[in-house]
C-alpha positions as CSV (number, residue, x, y, z in Angstrom):
1,X,-30.4,-21.8,-6.5
2,X,-27.7,-21.3,-9.2
3,X,-24.8,-23.6,-9.8
4,X,-22.5,-20.7,-10.9
5,X,-21.8,-17.4,-9.2
6,X,-20.4,-14.2,-10.6
7,X,-17.8,-12.2,-8.6
8,X,-20.5,-9.9,-7.3
9,X,-22.6,-12.9,-6.1
10,X,-19.6,-14.5,-4.6
11,X,-18.8,-11.3,-2.6
12,X,-22.4,-11.1,-1.4
13,X,-22.4,-14.8,-0.4
14,X,-19.1,-15.0,1.5
15,X,-19.0,-12.5,4.4
16,X,-15.3,-11.6,4.4
17,X,-14.7,-11.9,0.7
18,X,-13.7,-8.9,-1.4
19,X,-12.9,-8.4,-5.1
20,X,-9.3,-7.8,-4.1
21,X,-9.2,-11.1,-2.2
22,X,-10.8,-12.9,-5.2
23,X,-8.1,-11.6,-7.4
24,X,-5.4,-12.6,-5.0
25,X,-6.9,-16.1,-4.6
26,X,-7.1,-16.6,-8.4
27,X,-3.6,-15.2,-9.0
28,X,-2.2,-17.6,-6.3
29,X,-4.2,-20.4,-8.0
30,X,-5.8,-21.5,-4.8
31,X,-9.2,-20.9,-6.5
32,X,-9.6,-21.8,-10.1
33,X,-12.9,-20.3,-11.4
34,X,-14.4,-20.8,-14.8
35,X,-13.3,-17.9,-17.0
36,X,-15.9,-16.4,-19.4
37,X,-16.0,-13.3,-21.5
38,X,-18.1,-11.7,-18.8
39,X,-15.6,-12.6,-16.0
40,X,-15.1,-15.3,-13.5
41,X,-17.8,-17.8,-12.6
42,X,-17.5,-19.7,-9.3
43,X,-19.1,-23.0,-8.2
44,X,-20.5,-23.7,-4.8
45,X,-17.3,-25.5,-3.8
46,X,-15.3,-22.4,-4.8
47,X,-17.4,-20.3,-2.4
48,X,-16.8,-22.7,0.4
49,X,-13.1,-22.7,-0.4
50,X,-12.9,-18.9,-0.4
51,X,-14.7,-18.8,2.9
52,X,-12.0,-21.1,4.4
53,X,-9.3,-19.0,2.7
54,X,-10.7,-15.8,4.1
55,X,-10.7,-17.4,7.6
56,X,-7.1,-18.5,7.2
57,X,-6.0,-15.1,6.0
58,X,-7.7,-13.3,8.9
59,X,-7.1,-15.8,11.7
60,X,-3.5,-16.7,10.9
61,X,-2.4,-13.8,8.8
62,X,-1.1,-16.1,6.1
63,X,0.8,-14.8,3.0
64,X,-0.4,-15.9,-0.4
65,X,2.4,-18.5,-0.8
66,X,1.7,-20.0,2.6
67,X,-2.0,-20.0,1.8
68,X,-1.2,-22.2,-1.2
69,X,0.7,-24.7,1.0
70,X,-2.0,-24.8,3.6
71,X,-4.9,-25.3,1.2
72,X,-2.8,-27.9,-0.7
73,X,-2.6,-29.8,2.6
74,X,-6.3,-29.4,3.2
75,X,-6.9,-30.8,-0.3
76,X,-4.7,-33.8,0.4
77,X,-6.5,-34.5,3.7
78,X,-9.9,-34.3,2.0
79,X,-8.7,-36.8,-0.7
80,X,-7.3,-39.1,2.0
81,X,-10.6,-39.0,3.9
82,X,-12.4,-40.2,0.7
83,X,-9.9,-43.0,0.2
84,X,-10.3,-44.0,3.9
85,X,-14.1,-44.2,3.5
86,X,-13.7,-46.5,0.5
87,X,-11.3,-48.7,2.4
88,X,-13.7,-48.9,5.4
89,X,-16.6,-49.7,3.1
90,X,-14.5,-52.5,1.5
91,X,-13.5,-53.9,4.9
92,X,-17.1,-53.8,6.1
93,X,-18.2,-55.9,3.2
94,X,-15.7,-58.7,4.1
95,X,-16.7,-61.7,6.2
96,X,-16.3,-61.6,10.0
97,X,-13.0,-63.6,10.0
98,X,-11.4,-61.3,7.5
99,X,-12.5,-58.2,9.5
100,X,-11.1,-59.8,12.7
101,X,-7.7,-60.4,11.0
102,X,-7.6,-56.8,9.7
103,X,-8.5,-55.5,13.2
104,X,-5.6,-57.6,14.7
105,X,-3.2,-56.4,12.1
106,X,-4.2,-52.7,12.7
107,X,-3.7,-53.1,16.5
108,X,-0.3,-54.7,16.0
109,X,0.7,-51.9,13.6
110,X,-0.3,-49.3,16.2
111,X,1.8,-50.9,18.8
112,X,4.8,-50.6,16.7
């Protein structure tokens, strides 16, 4: 398995992806491939991102500018999930009494 994919390999790997879509995604800066003398090289994460972008384009008929907003929000959610996992791991490492106080504080916050 390679860690970099050419445009041709990306089109073959992502069912709904076309060269036209790749160009649009790169132009809209929602995918930022490595640029080489031979052309673009994509990482596995770029392929997954383009799969999601294709789905958003087809299912919701999003324009390029809206696509940028939506994928930006997806990126923020992904980052927040990572931060939340770190907080949960830190809380889990605390003694029982600290975890109990945190649980009570969270319940109170939810109640308003």
